C-alpha positions as CSV (number, residue, x, y, z in Angstrom):
1,X,184.3,140.2,82.2
2,X,182.5,143.5,82.0
3,X,181.6,145.5,85.1
4,X,177.9,146.1,85.7
5,X,176.2,148.9,87.5
6,X,173.0,148.5,89.5
7,X,170.8,151.4,90.5
8,X,168.3,150.9,93.3
9,X,165.6,153.5,94.0
10,X,163.4,153.5,97.1
11,X,160.4,155.6,98.1
12,X,160.2,156.0,101.9
13,X,157.2,155.8,104.1
14,X,159.0,157.3,107.0
15,X,161.7,160.0,107.6
16,X,165.2,159.4,106.5
17,X,166.3,158.7,110.1
18,X,164.1,155.7,110.3
19,X,165.5,154.5,107.0
20,X,169.1,155.0,108.2
21,X,168.4,153.0,111.4
22,X,166.8,150.2,109.4
23,X,169.6,149.8,106.8
24,X,172.7,150.6,108.9
25,X,172.9,147.0,110.1
26,X,173.0,145.8,106.5
27,X,176.1,147.8,105.5
28,X,178.5,145.0,106.2
29,X,176.2,142.5,104.5
30,X,176.2,144.7,101.4
31,X,180.0,145.1,101.6
32,X,180.3,141.3,101.7
33,X,178.2,140.7,98.5
34,X,180.1,138.6,96.0
35,X,181.5,140.7,93.2
36,X,180.7,144.0,94.7
37,X,183.3,146.6,93.9
38,X,181.6,149.5,95.7
39,X,178.3,151.0,96.7
40,X,177.2,154.7,97.1
41,X,174.3,155.1,99.5
42,X,171.8,157.8,98.6
43,X,169.2,159.8,100.6
44,X,166.9,162.6,99.6
45,X,164.9,163.1,102.8
46,X,162.9,166.0,101.5
47,X,161.6,163.9,98.7
48,X,161.2,160.8,100.7
49,X,163.6,158.9,98.5
50,X,166.7,156.8,99.0
51,X,168.7,154.3,97.1
52,X,172.1,153.2,96.0
53,X,174.5,152.8,93.1
54,X,176.4,149.5,93.1
55,X,179.3,148.5,90.9
56,X,179.7,144.8,90.4
57,X,182.6,143.0,88.8
58,X,180.4,141.1,86.4
59,X,177.0,140.1,85.1
60,X,176.6,137.1,87.4
61,X,177.3,139.1,90.5
62,X,174.9,141.8,89.6
63,X,172.2,139.3,88.7
64,X,172.7,137.4,92.0
65,X,172.2,140.6,93.9
66,X,169.1,141.5,92.0
67,X,167.5,138.1,92.6
68,X,168.9,137.5,96.0
69,X,167.7,137.8,99.6
70,X,169.0,141.3,100.3
71,X,166.5,142.9,97.8
72,X,163.7,140.8,99.2
73,X,164.7,141.9,102.7
74,X,164.6,145.6,101.7
75,X,161.2,145.1,100.1
76,X,159.8,143.9,103.4
77,X,161.0,146.8,105.5
78,X,158.2,148.9,107.0
79,X,160.0,152.2,106.2
80,X,160.2,151.4,102.5
81,X,157.3,152.1,100.1
82,X,158.4,150.9,96.7
83,X,161.7,149.5,95.4
84,X,162.9,149.5,91.8
85,X,166.2,148.1,90.7
86,X,167.9,148.2,87.3
87,X,171.1,146.9,85.8
88,X,173.2,148.8,83.4
89,X,176.3,148.2,81.3
90,X,179.1,150.6,82.1
91,X,180.4,152.7,79.2
92,X,184.1,152.4,80.1
93,X,185.6,154.9,77.6
94,X,183.2,157.8,78.4
95,X,183.5,157.1,82.1
96,X,187.3,157.2,82.0
97,X,187.0,160.7,80.4
98,X,184.8,161.9,83.2
99,X,187.1,160.3,85.8
100,X,184.7,157.6,87.0
101,X,186.4,155.3,89.5
102,X,186.3,152.1,87.3
103,X,189.9,151.4,86.2
104,X,191.2,150.6,89.7
105,X,188.4,148.2,90.4
106,X,188.7,146.5,87.0
107,X,192.3,145.8,88.0
108,X,191.3,144.1,91.2
109,X,192.2,146.9,93.6
């Protein structure tokens, strides 16, 4: 069971404050995603971009997120211009050297 990372990139049609107000109610929904280990929320207000980095326990959890209702809901938000999402394999050995927080989550913590 290999962990999977998902990167979501959004362009914003409105200021970051509007984006924050729109997505804040989704934080618990994101936290409750099956297989989600953690998410880092991103915002570059000056460049009108936002997104997130998600670590999932396995391929099926990552795939369910990418094809699920939350992505569709984000795509329909008026403050979001474009959305792109990609799934990546995690390079465990190199990530351990650079202190990426993977080991604790792989052990179920």
